Structures are given as structure tokens and as C-alpha cells.
C-alpha positions, 0 to 999 in steps of 0.5 A: 468515496474513501480517501486514504493517506498512504506512507512508504517511509522512504529513507530521505538522504540517499546521496546525489550520486546514488544511481551512479554508484549503487546498483539497486535501492532494493535487496543489496543496497549498501548498509553504509548508506543507513545512518540510524541516528538520522533514521531515528528522526525520520521515523518519528517525523513519519509517525507524526505525519500519519497521525496528522493525516488522521487528525485532518480527517482522512478515512484511513492511514495506510502502511506497508511491508518491505525488506532490504529496501531504501524507499520503504523503511517498514519491515514490520508495518504492524509496529507502526499500525499498533502505535497508530491504533493507540494514537488515533480515534476513528480513522481506519488502520490499513496495513497493506499488508503482511506478506503471508508467505514470509511468516513461519508460522502464519499464525503470527499474522493472525495474532498480530492483526488481531492485536491491532484490531483489538487495540483500535476497537475494530478499525483494521483493514488486513492487507494480504500481499503475495509480495514482490520478488525483491522482498520474498524471493531475494531478501527472504529466500523463498522459492518463487515457484512455490510462493503462491502456494505458500501464500494460499495455504498461509491465508487459509490458516489465518482465516481459520485461526480467526473464525474457528471457535475451537482449537484445531490442528492444521496439517498443510504442505508448508505448515503443520501445527497441532494446536491452533488457538490464537489469543487475542481474537479480532473485534470484527466478525467474522474477520477484518476486511481483507484487501489484496494488493497486486501488480496485475496478476490474473490469478490475483484477480480471480482469487479476489473475485472468488473470495470477495476481497478488495483488489488494490493496484499499488502503482507508482506510475499513476493512473495513465499507466494503471488504466490497462491493469484496472480495465483487465480487472473489471473485464475479469469481474464482468466475465465472472459475473461480478458487479462493478461496485467501485469499492471492489477496488483500490488504487494508489496515486501520488498527489501534490497540491499547491496554489497553482499548477506552476506553484505545485510543480516548483514545490514537489519537483525535488521530492518527485525526482528524488523518488523516481530517480533514486527510490525506484533504482532497482536492478532488473535482475531482481524483478522477475525470478523464474517461476514467480510470474505464471504463464497466464500473467506472462501472456497478459504482460506480453500484450502490454509490452507490445502496447507500450512499444507502440506508444501506449500506456506503461506495461504491466510487468515489473521489469518493463516498468523499472526500465522505463521510468521518467525521472524529470519533473515535466515527464513525471507529471506528463506521464501521470505518475504524480498529479499536481496542481491547484485544488481545483485542478487536482479535484478535476484530475482525481474525478477522472482517475476515479471514473476511468479506473472505477475505483472507490478506495483512493490511496494517496501518497502525499509524502514521497521521496525526500519531502520535508515534514513541513511540506508534507503537512502543507500538502496533507492539509491543503488536500484535506481542506480544499480537495477531499470535501469535493470527492466525498460524495462520489460513488454514494450510490454504492455500498462499501461492504469492505470497510471496517466495522468498529465498536461503537464509539462509546464502548472504545477507550479514549485516545490518550493525551500527551503524558509528560515525564513524571517529576523526579521523586 
């Protein structure tokens, strides 16, 4: 099993009355709330935390892309990934990911991902999300009815740019380029492993099966809410004749480890309530613009809403999730949004997550909300020392064909030591 350390880079100083005075943390969050000098400290703390996770032995560190967003301060995760590539050794660099439809031309993604793969010596995982409507349709003004078509065409252009050895012309509906010939080119051949984050779209399941890509459910609502989506994914894989290799899938889970369950509840309550109370305060009008969700996915969403209304798990549609978020710590834990407890309790619960969802790539949010740097390091270290070793052997009978294949260690550059400022001449 692969254990991956995920960072959202949330703004940690949203005011106490944020929900009452501001309609949304996304798209139209007011610029007066952002203090660049405070964010300078946040960014540097966040990057220290990612490097610390790599030093603790996590299989990968993960970053992602959001725009006009108060809980995700990474409009360009590639900037963070390039720094991590230079400052880490064997840890995979998972960029989850670049919203392909937003790049004009998409060869920019091919070039920047290739740079990260080369700097890191072949450690990149390339994430290709379609993108949330808040990022793509509202913050970046894309037509929701054309978004998936743009995405698929951009994907085809990136893959050809990585794999074709000769300069070629590309003449698509949305992209026309006379000369496509990217430099640099990725270390990994034929290309870095591609993972596709999604929220339950039937089309994304089909496409991952067709392309043999990893499907990643990045749920902020935990494994209980994720059961239905992952069941749908595996049912579709079975229908399409695919095996149940757990490494076909990834899942995101919040975790807080303490000396005991009560200790963990006390340690992480403030951060969890900050995240679910302020960071997920999204105006419903941004959630599902007309044309963004296809008919097939709408039908699947209707079924889950009925299940929720009858007391089942949380629905799969964004609007349903946003309207029903638990914001008090007891309910947050009871609903499974955040797994908390002693190391023994967390191990037991994560075995349950892996078994019930059949997921071999577990992405862990061990920093969330306004969690301090000190508490983040505590959570990360305790998980690495007391939890991670007891999950490593899970799914050992399966081959992970979707993991990076880096250059041999002896062929790679050394990680630079800290270099103090040169003395004045």
C-alpha cells in the first residue's frame, strides 16, 4: 500500500465570522482577507511541512491546483512541485494536478510536467483533473458544456507531445499548433504515470478504464461518504472486464493521530471545525453550472440523493455535499470526515478504509484547516512512526503498475545541502 502526504495549503487566518459576513470561500472571496505578509509565512511553513513528510518516509508528497480559493493557495502546484523535486530524494512528487482545459496551449502542461520529471529524476505522478466548476467555469471563465471536450483534446495533445519523437502539427477544435516539439522531455517512458482525480463522474470512470489510468476520489467527506462512489467505480470496472487491482484507485482521507481518541479529539477539533466551518463555505450557485454535469452523472447523483434523504451516505453531487456539511467535531468524526484516535485505532480504521473501498493509494491530509506547523509535524511524525509501518504490507499481492519509475539512485543528482549566504567580499 502507498501512503501519500497531501497538502491543500489553506489560508489559516480566515476570521471567526467568515461564514456570516462572506458568501463563499471560493470564486468571490474578498481580497481584503488576504495578507501577503502573513501568507509569506504560511507558504514557507507549508513547504517545510511537505519536505518534513518526505523526510519521514511517506511514499509521495501531493499538491493540487485551485483558483480564487481561500483553502487552496496553489494556483500553480507546479511551482511547489519543482521546489520539492530539488529538495527531496526518493519520494514521489504527485501533482494532483493540472486542470488541462485551463491551459492555452496545453503544451505548457507537457513542458512543465516534463521539467518536474527531469529535475526529480523521474519521480513525477501527473494528475489530470477536469477541474471543479468553481476553478474552471467561474474563476477562469470556461464554458461548462465544452469543458470535457477541451479537456480530452488537451490530454491528447499533451500525450502526443510526450511520446512522439518528431515535430508534429496539431489541428484540433480548440488547439491549433503548427510546431509541437517540447523541450525538455520526461525521464519516464513512455510518459509519467497519469492519475485522474474525480468526484464520481461516470464518464471519468469509463475514461480511466479505457486509458488504464488511476482514478482518485478526492473526498473531503471521508470514507463513509466515499463508499458509494468507490462501489460505483469498482462495479463499472467489473462491467468493463477490469480486475480489482486496488492500485487502480486512490482516495483522500483526513487523519489526526494522538495518544488516545480523546487526546486526538482535543488536539484536532479546532483545525477540523475551521476547515469544515470556513474552508468549505461555498456558495451553492457556484457548484453545478448548467452543462457541467452530464446526464449519466446526474442520474447517478439523483440516486445518491435519494439514499441520503433516507438516511444513507452523503450524496455524490457537489451541491448536496456543500449543503450538508457537519461543522462540529463530534459530528465531523462520527460522519467519518476525519479519522482520529490512538495509533492502534487509526491503523484499525485505515485497514477498514482500504478494505471497504479497495484502494491501494491512500492520500492523507495530516494538515488541515488552521493547524499549526508544530501540530502538523506531530501528526506527521506519529503517523509515520506508529501507523505507516503497519499498513505497508497491505495489498502486497498486487502489482502497482501506476507508480513512478525513477532513474537509478546512483545516476541522480544529490539533494543540495543548506547553503548559507556568501560572506560579503
